[in-house]
C-alpha positions as CSV (number, residue, x, y, z in Angstrom):
1,M,132.2,22.6,85.6
2,S,133.8,24.2,82.6
3,I,133.4,22.9,79.0
4,S,136.9,21.4,79.0
5,E,136.2,19.6,82.3
6,I,133.0,18.2,80.9
7,E,134.8,17.1,77.7
8,S,137.5,15.4,79.9
9,K,134.8,13.6,82.0
10,I,133.0,12.4,78.9
11,R,136.3,11.2,77.3
12,E,137.1,9.4,80.6
13,L,133.6,7.9,80.6
14,R,133.9,6.6,77.1
15,Q,137.3,5.1,77.8
16,L,135.9,3.3,80.9
17,Q,132.9,2.1,78.9
18,A,135.3,0.7,76.3
19,L,137.1,-1.2,79.1
20,V,133.8,-2.5,80.4
21,D,132.7,-3.6,76.9
22,E,136.0,-5.4,76.4
23,A,135.8,-7.1,79.8
24,E,132.2,-8.2,79.1
25,S,133.3,-9.6,75.8
26,E,136.1,-11.5,77.4
27,M,133.7,-12.8,80.1
28,E,131.3,-14.1,77.4
29,T,134.2,-15.8,75.6
30,I,135.2,-17.6,78.8
31,K,131.6,-18.6,79.7
32,D,131.2,-20.0,76.2
33,A,134.3,-22.1,76.5
34,L,133.1,-23.5,79.9
35,K,129.7,-24.2,78.4
36,A,131.3,-26.0,75.4
37,H,133.3,-28.1,77.8
38,M,130.2,-28.9,79.9
39,G,128.1,-30.0,76.9
40,D,124.9,-31.4,78.3
41,S,126.2,-31.5,81.9
42,E,124.5,-29.2,84.4
43,E,127.3,-29.1,86.9
44,L,131.1,-28.8,86.7
45,R,133.5,-28.9,89.6
46,A,137.1,-27.6,89.4
47,G,139.0,-27.4,92.7
48,E,137.1,-24.9,95.0
49,Y,134.8,-23.9,92.1
50,K,131.4,-25.2,91.2
51,V,129.8,-24.1,87.9
52,T,126.2,-24.8,87.1
53,W,124.4,-24.4,83.8
54,K,120.8,-25.5,84.3
55,T,117.7,-25.2,82.2
56,V,115.2,-22.7,83.6
57,T,111.6,-22.5,82.5
58,A,109.8,-19.2,82.9
59,S,106.3,-18.1,82.1
60,R,105.6,-14.6,80.9
61,L,102.5,-12.7,79.8
62,D,102.4,-12.1,76.1
63,T,101.1,-8.5,76.3
64,A,101.0,-8.0,72.5
65,A,98.6,-11.0,72.2
66,L,96.6,-9.9,75.2
67,R,96.2,-6.4,73.6
68,K,95.1,-8.0,70.4
69,A,92.7,-10.5,71.9
70,I,91.1,-8.4,74.6
71,P,92.2,-4.8,74.4
72,D,89.9,-3.5,77.1
73,V,91.3,-5.9,79.7
74,A,94.9,-5.1,78.6
75,A,94.2,-1.4,78.8
76,A,92.9,-1.7,82.3
77,F,96.2,-3.2,83.5
78,I,98.7,-1.0,81.7
79,R,101.0,0.9,84.0
80,T,103.0,3.8,82.6
81,T,106.3,4.7,84.1
82,T,108.6,7.7,83.4
83,T,112.4,7.5,83.6
84,R,115.3,9.5,82.4
85,R,117.7,7.9,79.9
86,F,121.4,9.0,80.1
87,C,123.1,8.8,76.7
88,V,126.5,10.2,75.5
89,A,126.6,10.6,71.7
C-alpha cells in the first residue's frame, strides 16, 4: 500500500469513527429519553416493543484492597496478558 493509499484509509477510518460516535451519542440521547419516561418502572411496552430497565446487583473483587491487605495472596493470583492496542493519532 502506498503512503497516499494509507492516508486515504486513515481518513476514511476517522470519518467512519466520527459517524459511529455521532450514532452512539444519538442512541444515548434516545435511551435517556426512554429512561426519563419510565421513571421508576422496570418495564415499558409500546406496540411490538418491550423495554426493560432493571436494577442489577454485581459482586466484584476489589483487587486494590486485596493487594493492600494480603499482597502475597494477591500476587499468587495475578495473571498477566499481552495485547496489541491499535490507535490512530
